[in-house]
N, C-alpha and C positions, 0 to 999 in steps of 0.2 A: 426497655427502650424500644420504641416503635421502629418498624422497618425504615421509614422515612428518615429517622434520626440515627440509624445505625451505620450510615455510610456518608462519606463526603467525597466530592469530586474536585480535584485541583488540576491546574494546567500549567505547563511550561510556557515560556514567553512566545515561542513561535507557533504553537498549536492552540492558542487561546481561541481563535476563530471557530475551531471545530469543537472544543470543549464547551463553549457557550451554547452551541447548537445541541450538543449531547445533553446538557443540563436542561435546556428548554424542553427537550423530548421527555426527559425523566421527571420534569416538573419540580426541580430542585435548584437552589442557587449554586453558583460556582463558588468554590471555597476561596478564602482570602489568603493568598500567598504573595509574598514580596520578594523580588529578586533585586539585591543591591549590587551595583556594578562599581568597581573601583577604576581609577585612572590607568592602572597598568594592565587592564583587561581581565583581572580576576573578579569573581563575583561570588555572592553568598545568597542562600535562600532561607526564608523563615516563614513559618506558619503563623498567621495573625489570629488564629482561633484554636481552641482546644481540639485535639484529635485523639485524645486518650481513649482507648477502648473502641475506637471506630474502625470500620473497614474503609481504607483510603484508596481511591482510584486516581492514579496520576497519569494524565493524558499528555503525551509528548511523542511526536514522530522524531526519529533520529536521522533526519536528512542532513546534509552538510549545512553549516560547518559543524565541527566537533563540539562546539559550545552546547548544542542541543542535547547531546549525549551526556556531557559533564553536568549540565543543569539537572537532567533527570536523575543522575546518580546522587547528586546533592539533595534533591527532593526525597529520594528513597532513604538516604542516610538520616536526614532530619526527621522524617516520619518515624523511623525505627527508634530514634533517640527520644521522640516525643510520645512513645508508648502506644502507637497505633496498633490495633488488634491484628489486622491483616493489611499488607501493602500489595496492591495490584497495579502493575505497570500496564497502561493501555498505550500501545505503540502501533498506531495505524500503519506507519511505514517503518519497517525495521531496516535501518541502514547497515552497510557492510555485509549484507546478505549474499552478495555475489562472490565473496571470499569464503566459500563454504567447504573448500577442500584444497589440498596441495596439487595444483594442476601442472606444476613444474618445480624443479628443485629450489630449495632455500627461499620459500615464500611463507608468509604468515597465513593463518586461517582466521581472518578477522571476525567472522560471524561467531566462532567459538570464543574468541577473546571477549567480544561484547556480551555474550551470554554469561561468561564467567564474571565479568564486571557487575552485571545486574544482579547475579546471584550473591556475589560477595557483599554488595551494597545492602541486600536484604529483602528482595521481592519474594512474595509468597505465591504469586500467580502472574502469568503474562497473558494479555489479550492482544492479538495482532491480526494482520490481514495480508493474505497473499504473499507469503514469504517467497523469495526468489527460488529457494530450494526447500521442499517439504521436510527434508531430514534435519533441518536446523532445529526443529522441535525437540529432537533427541539430544541437543546440546544442553538442555535445561533439565534440572532435577526437580522442578516444580511444575504444576499443571500448566499447560499451554492451550488456550482457546484460539484455534486458528480459523479465522473467518475468511469468507471468499467474496470478492467484489462482484461475482456473478449475481449475487442477490439483488444488486441495483442495476447492473449492466444488461443482464438478459431481459428484464422487463422493458428497458429502453429499446433494445434491438427488436423486440416483438412489436413495439409501438410504431416501428417503421412500416409495418404491414407489407413486407416483402413476401412474395410467394416462395415456398420452399424450393421450387424448381428454378427460381430466378437468381438465387444467391448461393454463395459458398463461404465457408469459414476457412481462413488461412492462418497458418503459423509462420512468423517471420524467420524462424530457424527450427532445426530439428529438436532442439532442447525444449521448445515450448509446445511440442506436438500433443502431449498429454492434455494440457489445458485446452488447446484448440479442439481436440477430439471430443472433449467433454461438452463444449459449447455446440459442436456440430451434431452430436447425438441428441442433445436436449431440443435443438431447433429442427432436427430432422432434415439436415442438408449435408451435401458432400464436404469433404475436407481436402484442402490443398496445402502442400508443404513448400517451404523455401529452403534451399540448400545454399548457405552462404559461406564464403571464405573471408577471413580478415587479414588485412595487411599488417595491422597491429591493433592494440586496444583502442576501441571507439572509432576505428576506421575500417569500413567494409570494402572488400576488394570486388568480389563478384557475387551475384545471386542468380540461381537457376530455379525455375518453378517446376514442381513435381505435381502435376494435375492439370485440369482444364479450367481456364477462367474466361474463355471467349464467350461473349454474350451474357456474362454473369455480373451480378453485383457482388463485390468481394468485401468481406469484413475481416480485417486482420486482428488477431487477438494476441495480446502479450501481457506480461505482468508489470512492466515499467517501460518508459521511454526516457532515455537519458539525453544523448546528443541528437537523437532522431535520425541518425545516418542509416540504420538498417531499415526502419519502417518506411521512410520516404523513398529509399531506393527500391524497396520491394513494391511499393505503390506504383512507382514509375514503370517498373518492369511489367507489372500486371496490366497496366493501362496499355502499354505497347503490345501486349499479348492479346488484346481485344476485350478486356474487361469493360463493362458498361460504366461502372463506378467503383471507387475504392474508398472504403472507410476504415478506421482503425479504432480499437478500444483497448485500454490498458488500465491497470489498477492504480499505478502510481505515476504522478506527473512530475518526474524529476526535471525534465526539460532544461538541461544545462547548456551553456555555451551557445552555439549557433542553432539550437533546436527549433526555436520559434520561427526563425527566418526560413529554415529548411522546410518546416511543415507548411508555412504560408506559400512557398514557391513550388510545392510538390503537387502531384496528381491527386492527393487526398482531398476528398470532399469535406470531411470533418474527422476529428479525432476526439474520442470521448474518454475522460478520466474520472476517477473519484476525487474527492477533496481531501485525501489523506495527506497531501502536501499542498501548501498554498502556492498559487500560480499568479505571479505579478506581471510577467511580460505578456501583455495582451496580444493574442493572436485570434483573428476572426474565426479560424477553423477549430479552435479548442473549445470543448464543452465539458463542464465538470458536474458530476452527479454527487449528491451528498450521501455519505455513509453514516451520518450522525444518528439517525433512527436505528440503524442496525447495531451500532455500538451501544446505544442507550438500552436497547432491548437485551443485548448480551449482558450488560451490567446488571440490569434488573433480574435476569435469570440466575446470574451468579449469586446475587444477594439472597434470592429465594430458593436456591438449590434446585433449579429446574433444568431440563435438558437444553443444551445449546444446539445440538445437531438438527433439531426440528426446524431451525431457521434456514438451513441450507436448501437451495434449489437444486444444486448438483454437487 
């Protein structure tokens, strides 16, 4: 069996747009999978071609709603029962990743539960990007290829042609300081931190800037933007502190609820995401960079047993 015929790529319903671009980069057709939906909301999946003895790559981000996760689990189960050789889940955005520990009594650890569900369904490998917490890789007993959106975001930031003494990298909270520091070191510029307090989940109370932004172009780095409360408030505070301009970049475009309106009305000049999650609420300030080539190259390297780490910029 030739390398081209040894694998097949299939997509869930909501991530088909990305799977098609991945297949175009790989030079292979997207596999034929049908999702049948019933009037009560239940659904079933079926492969319309033989996958016996093949390496099967299943592309599906598990962003809300939960149907995306359930659809992926059914795809995995169907592939296992159809005698696929290896089942590799390609999850550009791994949902529930913010629930990675017990941060207060009597709460679930959602990320571990999702990892257990995927493992029980039968995956042999996981390919994902920018997990909210790196330790989630340890929730799996199968190999995890953890990619970084920096591979497409850093070249874009360099294309802005800003001088290193004119801009700073900022983290919107202390938890994201490691990621922001990595960007700052790579670009050779200073790092600024934001110390935030929350009134409750998804509601930011106050933000204090640790560092100097006066007369600088600021680039805020984060892993995801949900309601955009933190990142827009940080941008407004930095602008008030004398920043020349404020941009933001994040891996995952969750952008739920009032996020688009907040971004549009904020001091942000633009906000850059990858296309790990589809974005339908148009906002003039939002730009998406495709990670299809990066995932396609990773799939190619997994098939040919080549190093993945050589793809990483940082």
